[in-house]
C-alpha positions in Angstrom: -43.2 -20.8 36.4 -41.6 -17.3 36.2 -39.0 -16.3 33.6 -36.2 -15.9 36.2 -36.8 -19.5 37.4 -36.8 -20.8 33.9 -33.6 -18.9 33.1 -31.9 -20.5 36.1 -33.1 -24.0 35.1 -31.7 -23.7 31.6 -28.4 -22.2 32.9 -28.0 -25.3 35.2 -28.8 -27.6 32.3 -26.2 -26.0 30.1 -23.6 -26.3 32.9 -24.4 -30.0 33.4 -24.8 -31.3 29.9 -24.5 -35.1 29.4 -21.5 -36.5 27.5 -23.7 -37.1 24.5 -25.1 -33.6 24.5 -21.5 -32.2 24.7 -20.5 -34.4 21.7 -23.4 -33.3 19.5 -23.0 -29.6 20.6 -19.5 -29.6 19.3 -20.9 -30.4 15.8 -23.8 -27.8 16.0 -22.3 -24.8 17.8 -21.0 -21.7 16.0 -23.1 -22.5 12.9 -20.9 -25.5 12.1 -23.8 -27.5 10.5 -24.6 -25.9 7.1 -24.4 -22.4 8.7 -27.6 -23.0 10.8 -27.8 -21.4 14.2 -28.6 -23.9 17.0 -29.2 -23.1 20.7 -28.6 -25.7 23.4 -30.9 -26.4 26.4 -33.4 -23.9 25.0 -36.8 -23.2 26.6 -39.7 -23.7 24.3 -42.9 -22.0 25.6 -46.2 -23.6 24.6 -48.6 -21.7 26.9 -48.8 -18.8 29.4 -51.3 -17.8 32.0 -50.5 -14.3 33.4 -47.0 -14.7 34.7 -47.1 -18.4 34.8 -45.3 -19.9 31.8 -45.4 -23.5 30.5 -42.4 -24.8 28.7 -40.2 -27.7 27.7 -36.5 -27.5 27.4 -35.2 -28.7 24.1 -31.7 -30.3 24.0 -31.0 -28.3 20.8 -33.1 -25.9 18.8 -32.9 -24.3 15.4 -35.2 -21.3 15.2 -35.0 -21.0 11.4 -36.7 -24.4 10.9 -38.5 -24.6 14.3 -36.5 -27.8 14.7 -36.0 -29.4 18.1 -33.3 -32.1 18.3 -33.7 -34.4 21.3 -31.0 -36.8 22.4 -32.5 -40.0 23.8 -30.6 -42.0 26.3 -31.7 -45.0 28.4 -34.0 -42.9 30.6 -36.2 -42.2 27.6 -37.1 -45.9 27.4 -38.8 -45.5 30.8 -40.7 -42.4 29.9 -42.0 -43.1 26.4 -45.6 -42.0 27.1 -44.4 -38.7 28.6 -42.1 -38.0 25.6 -45.0 -38.8 23.2 -47.2 -36.2 25.0 -44.4 -33.7 24.9 -43.8 -34.3 21.1 -47.5 -33.9 20.4 -47.8 -30.6 22.3 -44.7 -29.3 20.5 -45.9 -30.4 17.1 -49.3 -28.9 17.7 -47.4 -25.6 18.4 -45.7 -25.8 15.0 -42.4 -27.4 16.0 -40.6 -30.3 14.3 -39.1 -32.8 16.8 -36.3 -35.1 15.7 -35.1 -37.8 18.1 -31.6 -39.1 18.0 -30.6 -42.1 20.2 -27.3 -41.6 22.0 -25.9 -44.7 20.3 -26.4 -43.0 16.9 -23.7 -40.5 17.8 -21.1 -43.2 17.1 -21.7 -42.3 13.4 -21.7 -38.5 13.6 -21.9 -38.0 9.8 -25.1 -40.1 9.7 -26.5 -38.0 12.6 -25.6 -34.7 10.9 -27.2 -35.9 7.6 -30.4 -36.9 9.6 -30.6 -33.4 10.9 -29.8 -31.8 7.5 -32.6 -33.9 5.9 -35.1 -31.8 7.9 -34.4 -28.7 6.0 -33.6 -30.5 2.7 -37.2 -31.9 2.8 -38.6 -28.4 3.2 
């Protein structure tokens, strides 16, 4: 896929975030979580062939720790194998992948601590 197509995909995803994504984004945006910079709906490239780029879109991404935070709603129960393959590809490329179930957002402090533990364990 070409860069212009990828840019359009992520723009649409940012415009159409789920309620859970919006909720977590309010806690991550503008360096609210320990001063760490997060991007939302961020393309992560794992391979390229000439002008054809292969990528996944991370729900949230912190470049400083190469941390991808994925929110998992009910649809992820139906695509476990696909998610596992994605995680493996990303981990082999040096990224850390943290999954948070939508239900966990009911206790936002616990979710924020779960994310902070990634850089505390460094």
